[in-house]
C-alpha atoms as one frame of an Amber mdcrd trajectory, in Angstrom:
protein
  70.388-130.238 145.246  74.043-131.109 146.190  75.998-128.795 148.208  78.042
-126.301 146.653  81.196-128.291 145.366  79.747-131.944 145.683  79.321-134.053
 142.836  76.163-134.964 141.304  75.584-138.663 141.694  73.786-140.712 139.158
  69.876-141.256 139.254  68.856-144.496 139.685  65.702-145.006 137.246  63.478
-148.409 136.873  64.573-150.426 134.623  67.691-148.494 133.577  71.498-149.195
 134.578  72.218-146.112 136.962  75.723-145.366 135.077  73.215-144.440 132.106
  71.171-142.194 134.241  72.160-138.516 134.411  72.015-138.116 138.228  70.263
-139.159 141.170  67.146-137.066 142.752  65.456-133.922 141.083  67.596-130.655
 140.098  65.974-127.078 140.122  68.259-124.595 138.657  66.839-120.868 139.354
  69.379-118.443 137.738  72.416-118.138 135.223  74.817-118.945 137.866  73.321
-122.061 138.937  73.125-123.257 135.520  76.656-122.543 135.087  77.738-124.761
 138.383  75.530-127.143 138.171  74.544-127.756 134.214  77.729-128.681 132.531
  77.896-131.848 135.035  74.289-133.423 134.053  75.366-132.041 130.122  78.297
-134.007 130.125  76.667-136.963 131.099  73.867-136.460 128.596  76.539-136.168
 125.954  77.970-139.286 127.225  74.928-141.222 127.487  74.112-140.193 123.701
  77.323-141.766 122.219  76.025-145.021 124.146  72.104-144.755 123.559  71.014
-143.561 119.908  67.406-143.581 121.132  68.229-141.273 124.122  70.735-139.278
 121.497  67.503-138.756 119.268  65.346-137.677 121.881  67.894-135.309 123.394
  68.972-133.734 120.043  64.964-132.835 119.154  64.546-131.237 122.520  67.020
-131.260 125.096  65.059-129.314 127.449  62.375-131.418 127.561  64.646-134.765
 127.448  66.288-133.164 130.481  62.850-132.175 132.446  61.945-135.824 131.864
  64.996-136.752 133.819  64.172-134.238 136.363  66.285-131.165 135.735  64.091
-127.648 135.935  65.654-124.566 134.196  64.869-121.334 134.315  62.949-119.825
 131.222  65.367-117.581 129.743  67.692-120.863 129.094  67.747-122.161 125.934
  69.916-125.486 124.786  71.169-126.476 121.072  72.244-129.908 120.387  74.477
-129.549 117.601  76.326-132.327 115.250  78.299-130.655 112.863  80.296-132.969
 110.026  82.203-134.632 112.804  80.782-137.105 114.744  81.606-135.096 117.712
  78.478-133.719 118.882  78.272-130.266 120.746  75.827-128.824 123.234  75.463
-125.487 123.541  73.627-123.554 126.374  72.216-119.691 125.891  70.421-117.631
 128.263  67.895-115.143 126.385  66.820-112.238 128.856  62.821-111.919 128.898
  61.952-109.592 125.549  65.281-109.797 124.360  65.821-111.117 120.785  69.465
-111.992 121.193  70.628-114.793 123.011  73.818-114.883 124.880  76.173-118.157
 124.920  76.614-119.395 128.681  78.886-122.369 128.198  79.041-125.532 125.315
  80.042-128.867 126.223  81.826-130.973 123.307  82.990-134.636 124.018  86.517
-135.383 122.788  87.899-138.616 122.912  91.851-138.605 123.592  94.164-141.674
 123.346  97.711-141.515 124.774 100.390-143.840 124.662
């Protein structure tokens, strides 16, 4: 795992261009603070990749945690991720924490890519 404050670099995968990969190496996140620190960068890349790769978007939409696991991201069992695509074309990823034995999910953060053009 990169040192605190160090950016994650794209993962190089066989047969895939590195700019479409999520990061280099495997990432094991163990608790809420690690999730809040490291996961936004990874999910931002996943959202960007979903705009470019419809097959990836369908996999990520169907099961975000499994898709991340196949890319080498290990999350705590208490973390849940929802891919939401409301009527707008801008998908959103919401990360929740559901403590063991609880029926309630607490939102940790969410990400949504927004295109902004300026002149």
